[in-house]
N, C-alpha and C positions, 0 to 999 in steps of 0.2 A: 167231363169240364178239367182245363186247366189250373192248376193251383201256383200262383206265381209270385204273389203276395199276401199283403194282410187282408187287404179287401178280397182277394176271392177267397180265401181263407173266411173269413165270414159267411161270404156267397154261399160257399158250397155247405156248411154245416146249416144254414137257412134249410138251404135245398133237400138235404139228407133227413133235416128234422122236420120238414114238410110244414112249418112256421115260418109266418112273416113278421108274427109278434115278439119275437125276439131279441131284437136291434140290440138292446140294451144291454143282456145278459151275456151277449156269445162273447165278447171280449172276456169275461169271468171266467167264461168255460178253458179259454184260449191261455189266461193265466196260469190256469189250475194245472193245465195239461203242461204248461213249461215248469212250474212247480215239479211235475214228475218226471219231465223229462231230465232234468238236473239230478233228481235223486236215481236215476236208474238207466241215460244211456250213457257210456264212455267209445267217444268215437272219437278218430284220429282228426276229425273236423273240429273238435272242439278245446284241441290241443293249441297253447298258449307258452310264450315264452316271456319272462320278466328279468331286469336286472336291477342290481342295488349297490353301492358300496356302502359295507357295513362297519361297526367298529364298535359295537355295544351287544348286549348280551340277548335281544329282542330287536326283533324287524318286522314292519308293519308287513301282511302278504297283500297279495292286491286285491284289488275292491271287487274281482270278478271269479276271485278262486274258487275252488270245488274242492280239487284232490291234487296230490303233489305226484308227478312223474318220475322225477328226478330232481336233483342240485347238488351244484359243484361250485369250486372257488375257480374264478378263472386265471389262467395263467400258461406257464410251461407246460403243467402235468393234468390241467384241470380236474384236481382235487376233487372225487366226490365226495360228498355228506351222507351217511349214514341214516336213514330215520329211526328215532329210537323211541320208545315209550316214555311217558311223562315222569312215571316210576323210576325208569333203569336212569335217565337222563339225572332226576336227581339222588342217584347212587353214583352217578359218576362226579355228580358236583362236589360232591361231599367228599368224595374220597380224595379228591386231588385239591382240597382244598381250596377248589373256584380257584384257582390259578390263570391267569389269562395266556394265551397259546393262540397257534392258530386250531381254526375250528375245524372238527375230524365228524362231529355228528348234528343233527339237530332234531326236534321236536316242534309239533305244533300243538299251540296254546291261544285258546281264545281267539285272537285276530290276528295273531303275530306267529313268527317264525322264531325259535330258541335254538340259537348256536350254543353246542359247548365242545374246547372250551370256550369261556368268551374271547372274543377277539383281542389281539395284543395289540396289530394295526389293522389300518383301512384294509378290507379286502373287498375285492369285485364279487359278485355271487349272481348267479343265474340258476332261474328256474325255470321247470318244464312243469306244466301242468295243465289239468283239465280244466277250464273255464266255463263259468254260466253261459245260457245262449243267452244269445244278446233276445232281450226280452223287444216282441215285435208290439207296436204302434200303430196311429196315425203319421208318426216321425220316423218309424222305424219299419220300413215295408217287407223286409224279406231278412232273412240269415240264411247260414249254409244248410243248417238243420232243416228249414224248409223248404227251400231249393234243391237239395239233393236226398231228403225223403219226407216230402210231403203228406205221406200218407201216417206218419208217427204226429204228427200236426190234427190233421183229420181226426182220427180215430181217438187220440187223445182227448181232443176236447168233445167227441160226440160222451164218450164215457163220463167225462164229468157234469154233461146235459142232463142223463137219467134221473140223477136224485132231485133235481132243483122240479124235470117235467113229474115224476114222481110216477114210480111203477110200470116206468117205460120198459116193456119186454126185450126191447133191444140191447138193452146193457152188455148183456154176455155177449153176444156178437162183434159186439164193439171192443169192449173190452178185450177179445181174444184176439182180436184184429189186432189191437195196441200193443200186446204184450208178444205178437209175430214179427210186430214192424221194428221193436227195439230190439226184439232177439236176433231180428236177423241184421238189424244194421249193426250190434255188438259183431258178431261173427265177422260181416262183411269187413271190419276195422279192423278184425284180428288178424283175417286172413291176408291185408293188404301188407302188414307189419311185417307178417313171420314169408311171404312170398320169396324173398330170395334169401332164408335165413341159410340155405345150403346141407339142410337136414339128411343124412344119409343113413342106413341101415348098417349094423356089425352082425357079422355073424359069427357065431361061436364055431372054434376049431374042436373038434371030437379028439 
C-alpha cells in the first residue's frame, strides 16, 4: 500500500493493527511518533534557514527550531559565530565588562539566541538549523519526511500504539524497524553531505 499522505498513513496503521475501532486514537500515535522523530532524526530534509537583523543581546529563535547547524553575520566575510555554553558566555561577558561590539559568539538560552559581544550596531544574522517536522493533520497532508521516509512514520506510530493496546507482542518488532529506519535515514543524510568531500589517503614515508 502506498503512503502518500496523512489519510494513507492512518489507513495503513489501521491495516497493520488489524483494527477498525482505533480511528480516534491513531492521530495520537502519529503525534507521539512525530515527537520522537524530532528528538532522534537529523536529516538534510529537516534543514532550514532564517535571517534577522539584530541589535541587542538576545534574539528570538525560529518557532520551528530544534538544533543549530551554523550561525554567521552576513556581509563581505560572512563571519561565523562560535557556539559556547552558558557558563562560558557568562565568563566572557564578565571579563569584557559587557562592552558592546561586533558579535563573535552565541549561546542558546530558553527560546533565544544570546550574542556576545552585545551588538554595537545593526547586524544581519543568518542561521542554518534543524527544524521540527511539520505536523501532519487534515490540513497538512504530507511533509518531506513522510514523502521520502514513510517507514519512519509508520513504524514510529505503530510503536506508540502498543502501550495503548496493552501487551501487544509486536512492539519489539515495530520498535526495531523504527530504529532501523531512523538510523538508515540519518546515515543516508550524512553520506549525501560527505560524498563530495574529496577525502584522500595519506601514505607515510618510511
